[in-house]
C-alpha positions in Angstrom: 49.2 76.8 98.0 48.4 80.5 98.6 51.5 82.3 99.6 49.4 85.2 101.0 48.8 83.1 104.1 52.5 83.7 105.0 52.0 87.5 105.0 52.4 89.2 108.3 52.0 92.9 109.2 54.3 94.7 111.6 54.3 98.3 112.7 57.5 100.5 112.3 56.8 103.9 113.6 53.6 105.1 111.9 54.0 102.6 109.0 52.4 99.2 108.6 54.7 96.9 106.7 54.0 93.5 105.2 56.6 90.7 105.4 56.6 87.1 104.3 57.0 85.2 107.6 59.2 82.1 107.1 58.4 80.9 110.6 54.9 79.9 109.4 56.4 77.2 107.2 56.2 74.8 110.1 52.4 75.1 110.5 51.5 75.4 106.8 53.9 73.0 105.1 55.1 70.9 108.0 58.7 72.1 107.7 60.6 71.6 111.0 61.5 74.7 112.9 63.8 76.7 110.7 65.1 78.8 113.6 68.5 77.0 113.7 69.1 77.3 110.0 72.1 79.5 109.0 71.1 83.1 108.6 72.2 83.1 105.0 70.0 80.1 104.3 67.0 81.8 106.0 67.3 84.7 103.5 67.1 82.3 100.6 64.0 80.7 102.2 62.3 84.1 102.4 63.3 84.8 98.8 61.8 81.7 97.4 58.7 82.0 99.6 58.1 85.5 98.4 58.7 84.6 94.8 56.6 81.4 94.9 54.5 81.3 91.8 54.1 77.6 90.9 55.9 78.1 87.6 59.4 79.4 88.1 59.5 78.9 91.8 57.6 75.8 92.9 56.7 74.4 96.3 59.4 71.7 95.7 62.0 74.5 95.3 60.8 76.1 98.5 61.0 72.8 100.4 64.5 72.2 98.9 65.8 75.2 100.6 63.6 75.2 103.7 64.7 71.7 104.6 68.4 72.6 104.1 70.9 69.8 104.8 74.5 70.0 105.9 75.7 68.2 102.8 74.3 67.1 99.4 75.5 64.0 97.5 74.3 65.6 94.2 73.6 69.3 93.6 70.0 70.5 94.4 69.1 73.5 92.3 66.9 76.5 93.3 65.8 79.6 91.4 66.9 82.6 93.4 65.8 86.2 92.5 68.3 88.8 93.7 66.6 92.1 94.4 69.2 94.2 92.5 72.4 94.2 90.5 75.6 96.1 91.3 78.1 96.8 88.5 81.4 98.5 88.0 82.5 100.0 84.7 85.1 97.4 83.5 82.3 94.7 83.6 79.5 97.2 83.1 80.7 98.5 79.7 80.7 95.1 78.0 77.3 94.3 79.7 75.8 97.5 78.2 77.4 96.6 74.9 75.7 93.2 75.1 72.4 94.7 75.9 72.7 97.2 73.0 73.6 94.3 70.7 70.6 92.4 71.9 68.3 95.3 71.1 69.8 95.4 67.6 69.2 91.6 67.2 65.6 91.9 68.4 65.0 94.8 65.9 66.6 92.8 63.1 64.2 89.9 63.8 61.2 92.1 63.8 60.7 92.4 67.5 60.4 95.4 69.9 64.0 96.3 71.0 62.6 98.3 73.9 61.8 95.0 75.6 65.4 94.5 76.2 65.5 96.4 79.4 66.7 95.8 83.0 63.8 94.5 85.1 65.8 94.3 88.3 67.3 97.6 89.4 70.9 98.2 88.3 73.4 100.5 90.0 76.7 100.9 88.1 79.6 102.6 89.9 82.3 104.0 87.6 85.4 103.1 89.6 87.9 101.0 87.7 89.2 103.5 85.1 91.2 106.1 87.1 94.9 105.6 86.8 97.7 107.0 89.0 99.5 109.0 86.3 100.1 111.9 88.7 101.0 111.5 92.4 102.6 113.2 95.3 101.1 116.7 94.7 97.9 118.5 95.6 96.9 118.7 91.9 97.3 114.9 91.3 93.6 114.1 91.7 92.5 116.9 89.3 95.0 115.8 86.7 94.2 112.1 87.0 90.5 112.7 86.6 91.0 114.9 83.6 93.2 112.2 82.1 90.6 109.6 83.0 87.9 111.4 81.0 90.3 112.0 78.1 91.0 108.3 77.8 87.5 107.1 78.5 85.1 109.6 76.9 83.6 107.0 74.5 83.0 104.5 77.3 81.5 107.1 79.6 79.2 108.3 76.8 78.0 104.8 76.4 77.2 104.5 80.1 75.5 107.8 80.2 73.4 106.7 77.1 72.5 103.6 79.1 71.4 105.7 82.1 69.2 107.8 79.8 67.9 104.9 77.5 67.4 102.0 79.9 64.8 101.8 82.7 66.0 100.8 86.2 69.6 101.8 85.4 71.5 104.3 87.6 75.1 105.3 87.2 77.3 106.7 90.0 79.7 108.8 87.9 83.5 108.7 88.1 85.4 110.4 90.9 82.9 109.2 93.5 84.3 106.0 95.1 84.4 102.3 94.5 81.3 100.2 94.1 81.8 98.1 97.3 82.3 101.1 99.6 79.5 103.1 98.0 77.3 100.0 98.3 78.2 99.6 102.0 77.8 103.2 102.9 74.8 104.2 100.8 73.3 101.8 98.3 72.9 98.8 100.7 69.4 98.8 102.2 69.6 95.7 104.5 65.8 95.6 104.0 64.1 96.9 100.9 60.7 98.6 101.0 58.6 98.0 97.9 56.4 101.1 97.8 54.7 99.9 94.5 53.3 96.8 96.2 49.6 96.8 97.1 50.7 96.9 100.8 54.0 98.3 101.9 56.2 95.3 101.4 59.6 94.8 103.0 62.1 92.0 102.3 65.8 91.4 102.8 68.2 93.3 100.5 69.9 90.9 98.2 72.1 91.4 95.1 74.6 90.0 92.7 77.5 92.2 91.5 79.9 92.1 88.6 82.9 92.5 90.8 84.1 89.5 92.8 84.4 91.6 95.9 80.7 92.3 96.1 80.6 90.3 99.4 81.9 93.4 101.2 78.2 94.1 101.7 77.9 90.9 103.7 79.4 93.0 106.5 76.0 94.5 107.2 74.0 91.4 106.7 73.1 91.9 103.1 73.3 88.8 100.9 75.5 89.6 97.9 78.2 87.9 95.9 80.1 88.3 92.7 79.0 86.9 89.4 80.2 87.4 85.8 78.7 90.1 83.7 77.0 87.5 81.7 75.1 86.1 84.6 74.3 89.6 85.8 72.7 90.5 82.5 70.4 87.5 82.9 69.3 88.7 86.3 68.9 92.2 84.9 66.5 90.8 82.3 64.3 89.1 84.8 65.8 85.7 84.8 66.2 83.9 88.2 69.8 83.1 89.2 69.9 79.3 89.3 72.1 78.0 92.0 72.9 74.8 93.8 71.9 74.8 97.5 75.2 75.6 99.2 77.0 74.1 102.1 77.5 76.6 104.9 80.7 76.7 106.8 80.3 78.4 110.2 83.3 80.4 111.5 83.1 80.7 115.2 85.1 83.8 116.3 86.3 83.8 119.9 88.6 86.2 121.8 89.6 89.7 120.9 92.4 91.2 118.9 95.6 92.0 120.7 96.9 95.6 120.9 98.4 96.8 117.7 96.8 94.1 115.6 94.6 95.5 112.7 91.6 94.2 110.8 93.9 93.7 107.9 96.1 91.4 109.9 92.9 89.5 110.8 91.6 89.2 107.3 94.9 87.9 105.9 95.0 85.3 108.7 91.4 84.3 107.9 92.2 84.1 104.2 95.0 81.7 104.8 93.0 79.5 107.2 89.9 79.3 105.0 91.8 78.7 101.8 93.3 75.7 103.5 89.8 74.6 104.6 88.8 74.5 100.9 85.6 76.6 101.1 85.4 77.2 97.4 81.8 77.6 96.2 80.5 77.4 99.8 78.8 80.0 102.0 80.9 81.1 105.0 79.0 82.6 107.9 80.6 84.2 110.9 79.2 83.9 114.5 80.4 83.6 118.1 81.3 85.9 120.9 84.3 87.3 119.1 82.0 88.9 116.5 80.8 91.4 119.0 84.4 92.8 119.2 84.5 93.6 115.5 83.0 96.8 114.2 80.9 96.8 111.0 83.9 98.1 109.1 86.1 95.4 110.5 83.5 92.9 109.3 83.3 94.5 105.9 87.1 94.2 105.6 86.8 90.5 106.2 83.8 90.1 103.9 85.6 92.0 101.1 88.3 89.3 101.0 85.8 86.4 100.5 87.0 85.7 96.9 90.5 85.4 98.2 89.5 82.4 100.4 87.3 81.1 97.6 83.9 81.2 99.2 80.7 82.6 97.7 79.7 84.5 100.9 81.5 85.8 103.9 78.3 86.6 105.8 77.9 88.5 109.1 74.2 88.4 110.3 72.3 91.6 111.2 72.8 92.7 114.8 72.9 95.8 116.9 76.1 97.1 115.2 74.4 96.8 111.8 71.6 99.1 113.0 74.1 101.6 114.5 76.0 101.7 111.3 72.9 102.4 109.2 72.2 105.3 111.6 75.8 106.6 111.4 75.6 106.5 107.6 72.4 108.6 107.4 70.0 105.7 106.9 67.9 106.1 110.1 64.6 105.0 108.5 66.2 102.0 107.0 67.7 101.2 110.3 64.3 101.1 112.0 62.8 99.0 109.3 65.7 96.6 109.2 65.7 96.0 112.9 62.0 95.4 113.1 61.8 93.1 110.1 64.9 91.2 111.0 63.7 90.5 114.5 60.3 89.4 113.2 61.8 87.0 110.7 64.5 85.5 113.0 67.2 87.2 111.0 68.6 89.3 113.9 71.6 87.7 115.5 71.4 87.6 119.3 74.0 84.8 119.9 71.4 83.1 122.1 71.7 79.9 120.1 74.2 78.5 117.5 72.8 77.7 114.0 73.5 74.3 112.5 76.4 74.4 109.9 77.9 72.0 107.5 81.2 72.4 109.5 82.4 74.8 112.1 85.9 76.3 112.0 87.0 78.2 115.1 89.3 81.2 114.9 90.7 82.8 118.1 91.2 86.5 117.4 93.7 86.8 120.2 96.1 84.6 118.3 96.3 86.9 115.3 99.7 88.5 114.7 100.7 91.5 112.5 101.3 90.2 109.0 101.4 90.8 105.2 100.6 88.6 102.3 102.7 88.0 99.2 104.6 88.0 97.0 102.0 86.8 94.5 98.9 85.3 96.3 96.6 86.9 98.9 96.5 83.6 100.9 100.2 83.5 101.3 100.4 85.2 104.7 103.7 86.2 106.2 104.1 87.1 109.8 105.7 90.6 110.0 108.9 89.3 111.7 109.4 86.6 109.0 109.1 89.0 106.0 112.8 89.6 105.7 113.8 85.9 105.6 110.8 85.3 103.3 112.0 87.7 100.8 115.5 86.3 101.1 114.0 83.0 99.9 112.4 84.8 97.0 115.8 86.1 96.0 117.6 82.9 96.7 120.1 84.6 99.0 121.0 84.9 102.7 121.2 87.9 105.0 123.8 88.7 107.6 123.9 91.4 110.3 126.5 94.1 110.3 126.7 93.6 114.1 126.9 90.5 116.1 124.0 89.5 118.3 125.9 90.3 121.5 126.5 93.8 120.3 122.8 94.6 119.6 121.6 97.8 121.2 119.3 97.5 124.2 116.1 99.5 124.7 113.8 100.0 127.7 110.2 100.4 126.6 107.5 102.4 128.4 106.5 99.4 130.6 110.1 99.0 131.8 110.7 95.9 129.8 114.1 95.4 128.1 113.9 94.7 124.4 116.6 94.1 121.8 116.9 96.0 118.5 119.1 95.2 115.5 120.9 97.8 113.4 120.0 97.8 109.7 120.9 94.5 108.0 122.1 94.1 104.4 121.8 91.2 102.1 124.9 89.2 101.2 123.9 89.3 97.5 122.8 93.0 97.7 122.6 94.6 94.3 122.3 98.4 94.1 122.1 100.3 90.9 123.2 104.0 90.8 120.7 106.2 89.0 120.2 109.9 88.5 116.7 111.3 88.2 116.1 115.0 87.8 119.8 115.6 88.6 119.5 113.8 91.9 121.3 110.5 92.6 119.6 107.5 94.0 120.3 103.8 94.5 117.8 101.1 93.5 118.1 97.4 94.3 116.3 94.1 94.9 113.7 94.5 97.6 113.1 98.2 97.0 109.5 99.4 97.4 108.8 101.2 94.2 105.0 101.4 94.7 103.3 102.2 98.1 99.6 102.5 97.6 96.8 103.0 100.1 94.3 101.7 97.6 90.6 101.7 97.9 89.5 98.0 98.1 89.2 96.2 101.4 90.7 98.7 103.8 89.6 102.3 103.1 86.0 101.5 104.2 87.6 101.0 107.6 88.2 104.3 109.5 90.4 102.6 112.1 93.2 101.6 109.7 92.9 104.9 107.7 93.1 107.1 110.8 95.8 104.8 112.1 97.8 105.4 108.9 97.3 109.2 109.3 98.7 108.9 112.9 101.7 107.0 111.7 102.3 109.7 109.0 102.0 112.4 111.7 104.5 110.7 114.0 106.9 110.1 111.1 106.8 113.7 109.9 107.3 115.0 113.4 110.4 112.8 113.6 111.7 114.2 110.3 111.3 111.0 108.3 110.9 111.1 104.6 110.1 108.6 101.9 112.8 107.6 99.3 112.4 109.3 95.9 112.0 106.0 94.1 108.8 105.1 95.9 105.6 106.0 94.1 103.0 106.9 96.7 99.3 107.2 96.3 96.1 107.4 98.4 92.9 106.3 96.6 90.0 106.3 99.0 86.9 104.2 98.4 84.6 107.1 99.1 84.9 110.9 99.6 83.8 110.4 103.3 87.4 109.1 104.0 88.9 112.5 103.0 86.3 114.2 105.1 87.2 112.5 108.3 91.0 112.6 107.6 90.7 116.3 107.1 88.5 116.7 110.2 91.1 114.9 112.3 93.8 117.1 110.9 95.8 114.1 109.5 95.6 114.5 105.8 98.4 117.1 105.7 100.7 114.6 107.3 99.9 111.9 104.8 100.5 114.5 102.0 103.8 115.5 103.6 104.9 111.9 102.9 103.6 112.0 99.4 100.2 110.2 100.1 98.1 112.8 98.3 94.7 111.8 97.1 95.2 110.5 93.6 91.6 109.5 92.8 88.5 107.9 94.1 88.7 104.5 92.4 90.4 101.1 92.4 93.7 102.3 90.9 96.7 100.2 92.0 94.8 97.2 93.2 93.6 96.4 89.6 96.7 97.4 87.8 96.0 101.1 87.3 99.2 102.0 89.2 100.4 104.1 86.3 103.9 104.3 85.0 107.1 104.4 87.1 109.7 106.9 86.1 111.3 105.8 82.8 114.8 105.6 84.3 113.5 103.4 87.1 111.7 101.1 84.7 114.8 100.9 82.5 117.0 100.0 85.5 114.6 97.3 86.6 114.5 95.8 83.1 118.2 96.1 82.4 119.3 94.6 85.7 116.3 92.2 86.2 115.7 93.7 89.6 113.2 92.2 91.9 111.5 95.3 93.2 108.2 95.2 95.0 104.9 97.0 95.7 103.1 97.3 99.0 99.4 98.0 98.8 96.4 97.9 101.1 94.2 96.1 98.5 93.2 92.5 98.1 94.9 91.2 95.0 98.6 90.7 94.3 98.8 88.3 91.5 101.8 88.2 89.1 102.0 91.3 86.8 98.7 92.6 88.2 100.0 95.7 90.0 102.7 96.7 87.5 104.3 94.7 84.8 107.8 95.7 86.0 107.1 94.7 89.6 107.6 91.1 90.4 106.7 91.0 94.1 103.5 92.5 95.5 102.6 92.5 99.2 99.2 93.2 100.8 99.3 95.1 104.0 97.2 97.4 106.2 97.3 101.1 105.3 99.4 101.6 108.4 102.1 99.2 107.2 102.0 100.7 103.7 103.1 104.0 105.2 105.7 102.3 107.3 107.2 100.3 104.4 107.1 103.4 102.2 109.3 105.1 104.7 111.6 102.2 105.0 111.8 102.0 101.2 112.5 98.2 101.4 110.6 95.0 101.9 113.7 93.1 103.2 113.6 94.5 106.6 112.4 93.1 110.0 110.5 96.1 111.3 110.2 94.4 114.7 113.9 94.9 115.4 115.3 97.2 112.6 114.7 100.9 112.2 112.3 102.0 109.5 114.4 105.1 109.0 116.7 107.6 110.5 115.9 111.2 111.6 117.9 114.2 110.5 120.3 113.6 113.4 120.9 110.0 112.2 119.1 108.6 115.1 117.2 105.4 114.3 113.4 105.5 114.3 111.6 102.2 114.9 108.1 101.1 114.0 107.0 101.1 117.6 108.1 104.8 117.8 105.5 105.9 115.3 102.8 103.2 115.8 99.7 104.7 117.5 97.8 103.0 120.4 94.5 101.4 120.0 93.0 104.1 122.3 94.3 106.9 120.1 92.7 105.4 117.0 89.4 104.6 118.8 89.0 108.2 120.1 89.6 109.6 116.6 87.1 107.3 115.1 84.4 108.3 117.6 85.2 112.0 117.2 85.7 112.4 113.5 83.6 109.8 111.6 80.4 111.8 111.5 76.9 111.3 110.0 77.1 114.7 108.5 79.9 113.5 106.2 77.8 110.7 104.8 74.8 113.0 104.3 76.9 115.6 102.4 78.7 113.1 100.1 75.8 110.9 99.2 73.1 113.5 98.8 74.8 114.3 95.4 76.2 110.9 94.5 74.4 110.5 91.2 75.0 114.1 90.0 78.6 113.7 88.8 81.3 116.3 88.4 81.5 118.9 85.6 83.2 116.4 83.3 80.2 114.1 83.6 77.7 116.8 83.2 79.4 118.0 80.0 79.1 114.7 78.2 76.6 115.4 75.4 74.5 112.2 75.1 71.1 111.7 73.5 68.5 109.2 74.6 67.6 106.5 72.0 66.1 103.0 71.8 69.1 101.5 69.9 72.7 102.6 70.2 74.5 104.3 67.4 77.7 102.4 66.8 80.8 104.2 65.7 82.5 101.7 63.4 86.1 103.2 63.6 86.0 103.2 67.4 88.7 101.2 69.1 86.8 101.3 72.4 83.2 100.3 71.6 82.3 97.8 68.9 79.1 95.8 68.2 80.1 92.2 69.3 79.6 89.2 67.1 77.5 87.1 69.6 74.3 87.4 67.6 75.7 87.1 64.1 73.6 84.6 62.1 71.4 84.2 65.1 68.5 81.8 64.7 65.3 81.5 66.8 65.9 77.7 67.2 69.3 76.5 68.3 71.4 73.6 66.9 72.2 71.2 69.8 76.0 70.8 70.4 77.7 67.7 69.1 80.7 65.6 70.2 84.1 67.2 69.8 86.4 65.5 67.3 90.1 66.0 66.7 90.5 69.2 68.7 93.9 70.8 69.3 95.1 72.1 72.6 95.6 75.9 72.6 97.3 76.2 76.0 98.5 73.8 78.7 98.4 75.4 82.2 99.3 74.7 85.8 97.6 75.4 89.0 96.0 78.6 90.2 95.8 80.2 86.8 93.9 83.4 87.4 91.5 85.4 85.3 94.3 88.0 85.3 96.4 85.5 83.4 93.5 84.7 81.0 92.1 88.2 80.5 94.6 90.8 81.8 93.3 94.2 82.8 96.6 96.0 82.9 98.9 97.6 80.2 98.7 96.5 76.5 102.2 95.5 75.3 103.0 97.1 72.0 104.5 93.9 70.5 101.5 91.7 71.4 98.5 91.2 69.1 96.3 93.7 70.9 99.0 96.3 70.6 99.6 95.6 67.0 95.8 95.8 66.3 95.7 99.3 67.9 98.7 100.5 66.0 97.1 99.2 62.7 94.1 101.4 63.7 96.3 104.5 64.1 96.4 104.4 67.9 99.8 105.5 69.3 101.3 103.3 72.1 101.1 106.2 74.6 97.3 106.2 73.9 96.7 102.5 74.3 95.1 102.9 77.7 94.5 99.5 79.3 92.8 96.2 78.5 90.2 97.0 81.1 89.4 100.4 79.5 88.9 98.7 76.1 86.6 95.9 77.3 83.9 97.2 75.0 85.9 96.2 72.0 86.0 92.5 71.3 88.8 92.8 68.8 91.1 94.1 71.5 90.0 91.6 74.1 90.2 88.6 71.9 93.8 89.5 71.2 94.4 90.0 74.9 92.9 86.7 76.0 95.8 84.6 77.5 97.8 87.7 76.8 99.4 88.2 80.2 103.2 88.6 79.9 103.7 86.3 82.9 101.4 83.5 81.8 103.3 80.1 81.7 101.9 78.0 78.9 103.7 74.6 79.4 103.6 74.0 75.6 106.0 76.9 75.2 108.6 75.5 77.5 110.1 77.8 80.1 109.2 80.9 78.1 106.7 83.3 79.8 104.1 85.2 77.9 101.4 84.7 75.4 103.0 82.0 73.3 102.0 78.5 72.2 102.8 75.9 69.6 100.7 75.6 66.5 100.3 72.0 65.3 101.0 69.9 63.3 104.0 72.1 62.5 105.0 72.9 66.1 105.7 76.5 65.1 105.7 79.0 68.0 103.1 81.7 67.7 101.2 84.2 69.8 98.2 82.4 71.3 95.8 84.6 69.4 97.5 84.0 66.1 97.5 80.3 66.6 93.8 80.3 67.5 93.0 82.3 64.3 95.0 79.8 62.3 93.1 76.9 63.8 89.8 78.7 63.0 90.7 79.0 59.3 91.2 75.2 59.4 87.8 74.7 61.1 89.7 73.0 64.0 88.0 73.1 67.5 90.2 73.9 70.5 90.5 72.7 74.0 92.5 73.9 77.0 94.1 71.8 79.7 94.5 73.2 83.2 95.3 72.3 86.8 93.7 73.1 90.1 91.7 76.3 90.8 91.4 77.2 87.2 90.1 80.8 86.8 90.7 82.0 90.3 90.7 85.7 91.0 88.5 88.5 89.7 85.2 87.8 88.0 86.4 88.9 84.5 83.7 88.1 82.0 86.2 88.5 79.2 88.2 85.5 80.5 85.2 83.5 79.3 84.1 85.6 76.4 87.7 85.7 74.9 88.0 82.0 75.4 84.8 81.4 73.4 85.7 83.8 70.6 89.1 82.1 70.2 87.3 79.0 69.3 87.8 77.0 72.5 85.0 74.4 72.9 86.0 72.8 76.2 88.4 73.1 79.1 89.7 70.1 81.0 91.0 71.1 84.5 91.3 69.6 87.9 89.0 72.2 89.6 87.5 75.6 88.9 86.9 78.8 90.7 83.1 79.3 91.0 82.5 82.5 89.0 84.8 81.5 86.1 83.1 78.1 85.7 79.7 79.9 85.6 81.0 82.4 83.0 82.4 79.6 80.8 78.9 78.0 80.8 77.4 81.3 80.1 79.5 81.6 76.9 78.8 78.1 75.8 82.2 76.7 76.7 82.1 73.2 78.3 84.0 73.0 81.6 85.2 69.5 82.3 87.1 68.0 85.3 89.5 65.1 85.4 88.2 62.1 87.4 89.9 59.9 90.0 92.5 62.5 90.9 94.0 62.4 87.4 95.6 65.4 85.7 97.2 66.1 82.4 100.6 65.5 84.1 99.6 62.0 85.5 98.2 61.1 82.1 101.4 62.1 80.3 99.8 64.7 78.1 101.9 67.6 76.7 99.5 69.5 74.5 100.7 68.1 71.2 97.8 65.6 71.1 94.4 65.9 69.4 91.4 65.4 71.6 88.0 63.8 70.9 85.2 64.1 73.5 82.2 61.7 73.3 78.9 62.0 75.1 78.2 65.7 74.6 75.0 65.0 72.8 72.0 64.5 75.1 73.8 66.3 77.9 72.7 66.0 81.5 74.0 67.7 84.7 77.5 66.3 85.7 77.5 63.8 83.0 80.5 61.5 82.6 82.2 61.9 79.2 84.9 60.0 77.4 88.1 61.7 76.1 90.5 60.2 73.7 93.9 62.0 73.3 95.8 60.8 70.3 99.5 61.5 70.4 101.6 62.3 67.3 103.0 58.8 67.3 99.5 57.3 67.2 99.4 56.2 70.8 96.0 56.9 72.4 95.3 57.9 76.0 91.7 57.5 77.1 90.2 58.9 80.3 86.9 60.0 81.8 85.9 63.5 82.7 82.9 65.0 84.4 80.9 67.9 82.8 80.7 70.7 85.3 77.2 71.6 84.0 75.9 71.4 87.5 72.2 72.0 86.9 69.6 71.6 84.2 69.8 75.3 83.6 73.5 75.1 83.0 72.7 72.4 80.4 70.1 74.7 78.8 72.6 77.6 78.6 75.3 75.4 77.1 72.9 74.0 74.5 71.9 77.5 73.5 75.6 78.5 73.2 75.3 80.8 76.2 73.0 82.7 78.5 72.3 85.7 76.2 71.2 83.6 73.2 69.0 81.5 75.5 67.3 84.6 77.0 66.9 86.2 73.6 65.2 83.1 72.2 62.8 83.0 75.3 62.0 86.7 74.9 61.3 86.3 71.1 59.1 83.3 71.9 57.1 85.2 74.5 56.7 88.1 72.1 55.4 85.9 69.3 52.9 84.3 71.7 51.7 87.6 73.1 
């Protein structure tokens, strides 16, 4: 079939643009009218139609997606070609290291290393490395950026080398913003124009990103989701992204948000609802009349949290607001092209008809209440009024009032309604520790907020909540409120445009007056780069086992993620972050209790400083200007003086520095052969760890501080690195020696084999001796013993950390048996040649009576097929055998191919070498 017959020419201004018209499928191929397909599925239809070549994309593939069904009994695979790849530096550095290693491998085998080159455009935003070492002063950002370059010069030199030495590889240098917001405000095209095509060709903007929050771009109708760095490398190298045709859950939005309710409150509510709907590995698409009441930045806030409810997409179709946003952000030409092409293809949402979905979930915006989420999972929503009692349950104590209900003060609000307010309450079990810092006394206790961060991800793309936070700060300063000295405050915008409109509105000085100075333009606190607390505060927390908390406007609050001394972490809007920073405590009902007292000891309540919706709306209209986007993004790739001063030379292969503790040549291609040995059954494997439910990639591959006493810390000390120069796991992701030792290295991980003890410990059998997990794995490797891992539900939830899979493979783990997997981590495991297995019939390691002391044999691995049933025999130390069935989560024939090649990269390398030999 000639795909040219699907080409259609439309005029946009003075340009004639060619598109591939999916609506012609009915006449040409007899496909029923696809007008009622979900918008996200239509984009996949266009992708396969445009890429149809009869070899990689066949007519059968096209029909499989064009005749989309609500549900599939067995997975149906399609080859999808994302238009571009988005990366951040934590996942970008190891990806560049892998590509450099592949070039070395090709050269060693007599091939042309220059053939290892991105074929799909790559944009890497350096945003994950800045840490809040300095805060609360005007010089904080300058000092933090200087420290960032001091710590990361080797990594940044590698990235600049990649920018110079690879084609199609652009780097947004440090101190510019986060990848999601830069993508939303500038990189996202909505429709891409291919000027190199014979005719000017336009097609929907699509991407995969190496950060799980890539779906933020779904807020403007761009299809994008997070993948592991391993999968991203395959797409970079021209491979299709093989995926199963997804189910699509439609979320019908009705109503409108009540006064005082923020987009953050909405997204935390949606996260809770959709997590309960079990949308993991599904597309979520929003529609309905309520969508029209949400700005693009509100939609982006919701889309950013897609990984928290487990879906692949959180998609908002293109409509009038998308076009207006492109114009606001200085993309007028793209706006015109996007509107014309989207309307011509039926990708423009008019709400005239409702698409067909697998299932529809209705959410009434008017029922959303102010809330937070915590203390350890983003789906654990807490209504604002229940926060105090919720924290009491965390502490295991009760609260009493220091005044009886009948003695509560009365208050007449502006509408004339009588309300009741409570004086400040104290916990019965209240513990307060007296400290002295810089010769000033302070009290620290359970529930104290020691970190208050307006951090970049999720919220700073939204001017409403940012300007709202500025208005709260203004009102608080005018009332003489201050923030307790033990609270570490920071403001880390996702782009420099945020500072522009805060300054233009005159609100930045008020945020600074409360200590919310700009600390950097990067992820900071949300990924664990919160920096140190004062040593005396950290000591008091440790010595007294205090349960102190952080409040942040990010999207992740897993255990030990924000700061290893902070047990409870609460997600909130930037506005509530400011309010709780002022209160200094989380155990407070801000609906009835004062957040603080003015210099005259008069109570100040949240409603006294909370701005009206009209105030916020007027500021957004007046101060969020196109000129700001033009100014900041015209120079986005240039970098600051630090970046320009990096002395890097272009070369085909990378010059490795053997003593480096940051960048090392990985072992993936050692003893590489052009032909692979097929995997065999696993015999007499030991269990390395035994884990419960919701184990995150933060637990498996932590990105925070490196403990001195742990194997990674000991490795660095052995290599003459001082503890104060350790940096973080994330910063050292280009060194496999550090990351192997950090795998399962979270200090809060709970390996059931180690009893009640938290941390990176396991039992080495047959002796049963307790060891660090890394040390036990190395001991098993010396004995040529394969390893397995037993897990529970949602294994590998959280960020798309490729090292959670890479480290697992390098430790010698051959298979993981769990009840279910988070989508990206399962794919990453396959990409590293680790076999993901699931228990059948609702079984678990608990129900089977397994405790990790057994040896495991797995039959049926030879002659693997997608979702094959395998037999497992667990032999206990007393000789008793437990036999059970598992399903191989190799979902497609391509998964099987990757697994049999011991991973994606060896598979691609063999294909490239074969093509080169045939040329």
